[in-house]
N, C-alpha and C positions, 0 to 999 in steps of 0.2 A: 522277246522270249517270254516276257511277264506280261500280263494285262489287268493291273491292279487298277481301281478306277478313283483311287485315291492313295495318299502316303499313310494312311492310318491302317490299311490292311497289312503292309509288311511288317508294323511294329505289333501287330495284332498276332502275327504268327513268330515274329523272333522271341519277344518277352516272355510268353507262355513256355516256349522251348527251353531258353536258357535258364529260366527259374526252376523249370522242371529237373533240368539235368544236376544244377546245383543241389537241389533239394535232395534229391536221390542220394548223391554223395553224402550231403550231410545228414540223412537218415541211417545210412551204413554206417558212420562213425558212430552216431548214437547208440546204434543197437550194438556196437561192440563194446560191450559192458565188461569188464574182467571183474573174476572172482577176487574177493577180499584176499591179501597175502596169506600165504598157508592153506588156502581153503581148495579143495578140488571142484567143489561144486559152485553153481553161480548163486545170486541172489535169492532168497526164498521169498515167494508170492503169497498173498493171503489167500490165494486159492488152496482150500484143502480138502479131504474127503475121508469120512469116518475119523478125524483126529489124527490119521498115521500117515496117509499119503498128502504128499506136499509139492506143489508145482514149482521148480527152479529156473529162474532165468539165466540160464547158460546161453554163451556168447555162441554166435554161428562158427561151425568149423572154418577154419580159415582157406581152406580150397574153395568153399564156396562164396565166401567173401570177396576171393580174388576174382572169381568167376564174374562177381557184378560190377568190379573195379574195370576190369577188361570190358565189359559192356560198355559201361560210360565213356571209357577212352576211345572205343570204337566209334560210338555215336558221335562224341565231340569231332574225330579226324574226319569223319564222314561228313559231318556239317560243314568243315572246313575245306574239303576238298571238291563237294560236288553241291549243285543247288538243293535247298532246303531251307533257309532263312531267308523268306520275303524275297526280296530282288537280289539278294548275295547269289553270283554266279558260281561261286567256287574257284579255287586256286587253279584248276585245272581246266576249267572253261569248259566242262562237258554240257551237252545239249543232247535231246532225244534225236532234234533233225541232224547233228552232225554226226551221229553215231550212225544213222539210217543213211547218209550220203555215203559214209565210208565204207559200210557193209556193200553198198550199190557197185561202188567202186571197184571192191575187192571181188565181187561177182562178176562185173564187166570184164575184169584182167581174166578170169578165169573160163567165163562161157561165152564173151562176146566173139572171141573167133569162131565157136562153132555156130552160133546163130549167123556170123556174117558167111560162114560155108551155105547154111541153108538157102542164105538171101538169094545167092547165086543161081539155085535149082530150080527148075520149073515146078509150077505146083502140083501138076499130075503127077512127076518122077517124084515128087516128095511124099505125095500121099500113098505111094507105093514100098516107101523105105521104111523099113521095120523101125530102127532108131529115131528116125525124124516122127515117128507115128506115136513110139515111147513119149518122147519128148512135147510133142504137140498135145498128148493127153495130157501130160502134167500140168500143162498152160491152162488147158481147157478145166482141168478140176481145179485150178486156182481162180481164173477169171469168169470162168462162163459157168459152173457146174451150179452154181447157187441159184440161177432161172432155169437154166435147160436140163438140170438133173445130171448126175454124174454119169449116166449112160446115154445122155444126149437126147433122151426121147420126150423131153420137155413135161410141161403139167398145164393145166388150165391157162390160158392166156400166154403160154410162154412155147413157142413151135418145136416140134418134134425134129430134130436135125438129122435123124438116123432113116429117112424115110425119101421117096421121091417127090414130095409135096412141097414146092417151095414158093413162099409169097413173092420174094422178090426176084426169083432165079437161082438157079443153084448151079452155075456155072463158076469158075474160079474169079472171074472179075466182079460178078455180083457180090458173091460172098466176101470177098475181100473190101467191097465198098461198103456192105452191110456192118461188118466188122469196125472199118476204120471211120465212117462218117454217121454210122447209126441210123435208126429207121423211127419214124413218126407215123404210124398207121392210125387213121381216124375214120370211124364208120357213124354217119349221122343218124340221130333218133329220128324215127317215122311215125311213132304213135298219135302226133298230132294233126299229123298229115293224113293219115290212115284210119286213123280209129280204132279201137280196140277189135272190132270185127276185121278190118281191111289189113291189120297186123297178122292175125290168124290166117287169114285167106293165104296171103303172101308166104307165112311160114309154111304151110302147106304145101304150096306149090315148090317153095326152096327144097324140101325135104323130098319132093317127088322127084326133083332132078338127079339124085344120087341113088334112085330105085327103091325109096322108101316108102310104105305101104302109108295112104294118106287118105282122106276124105276129099274125092274126086271132083265135088261140087264145088268146095272150098278151093281146092289147088285151080280150077279153070279160072275162078275169079281171081282169085292171086295172082295168075299169070299174065292178066291185063295190067294190073299195077306194077307188076314186075316189069313190064316190056316200057311203062311211063317212068319209071322212076329208077330202077337199077341197072338197066343195060348199060348205062354211060360207064359205069365201072367194072360191073361183073359180066361183061356182055352178054349179045342176045341168047347164046346157049348156056350163058352160067359158068362158062369154062375161066372166067377172072380175068383179070389184067396184072399181070407182073411189074408193069412199069408204075402203076398206081399202088403196088400191094393188094390189089382187091382178089380175095382168095376164090380159087378154083369150088363151086358148089357142088359140082356133079361128081366128085371122086369121095364123098363120105368121108373125108379128113376133116375133123372140127376143131379149131383153135380153143373154142370156148364150151364145149361138148355138144354132140349132135343132137341131142335130147329135143324134143318138141318144145319144152318149157325154156330151154337155154337159148333155141332159134327165136322165139317169140320175145324173148328178153333183149336179145342183141338188135332185132328189128325195133323195138319199141323204144329201145333206151339208147341204143347205138354203143359202139366200143370205140375205145381209145389206148392204144398200146405204144409202147414207147422202148426202142432199144437204144441203150446210150452208146454214144461215140467212145471209141477207145484210140484215137488219134491224139498222141501228146501224152496219153497213160502209157501205153505200149509203143514201143520202137516199131520201125519198119519190119525189122527182121522178126520180131513176135509175131506180128500181125501176119506176116507171109506163111510162118510156119502154123498158126492158127487155122486160116486160109487153107491150106493143104490137108490139116489133120479134119476139119468140118467137110471139106470135099470128099474125103476118103470116106467118109463115113456112109455114103451112099454114092459110092462112084460107080459111074456107069448108066445110072438112072437118073443123073440130077441136071443134064443137058437141057 
């Protein structure tokens, strides 16, 4: 629960806290000076203005003092019941981990049967179920939107999941594998092999595959290098290889932007992308429902 490096640190916390509470109590007592018997005003101070206005040391109102006392009592009771004094665990034995696990158990009692029912259904059928899609959207917003966006259209370096372009395949099995096991995509750097001119030529050829206007001479020179170095992953026609996660270069869909500069940067320096695995973090039912939701984003075009 605690990770103090020595016995000094618990005392470093405890002593100032206890002394602080006691000091505040004594301060309140000291400030409660009552006026002399028969006097309605407090003790006069030496602060005067124009020899007529005098500051009086009146005691604090009782309701205000009582609020201070209640605050000190609350602090003392809290520190007895809950962690707050070094290694003291509190009389209740409360921990953040314990509360988290308790909340998970309550949530499982409520939502477990719902997810279990979803697990029994086919992914395609779930992708067409409105209630399942709403639940899947909430899961996606919680666990996936930070990378892929709330609309699942991704951003630079994070794939758009709402179109028909898939690095590793868009069928239910491939999507579930991506979520469960994660993916690691690596594009090697080629600048040392090709040189700057060679990188430019290959970039022009790659851009031409998707119908872009390019330097025809550079593209022809780049095609030869592409056939030598790139076809093992991207195929001879540039349509890619989903088994390797090598993208299709002919559809004008770009993970890191399709500008000439971005393509040159990719070829020169390579790319490294990682999709974390969610197995062990999300249970099978949630992964199944997420699979259905993601599949439904472009259902009919992702086979």
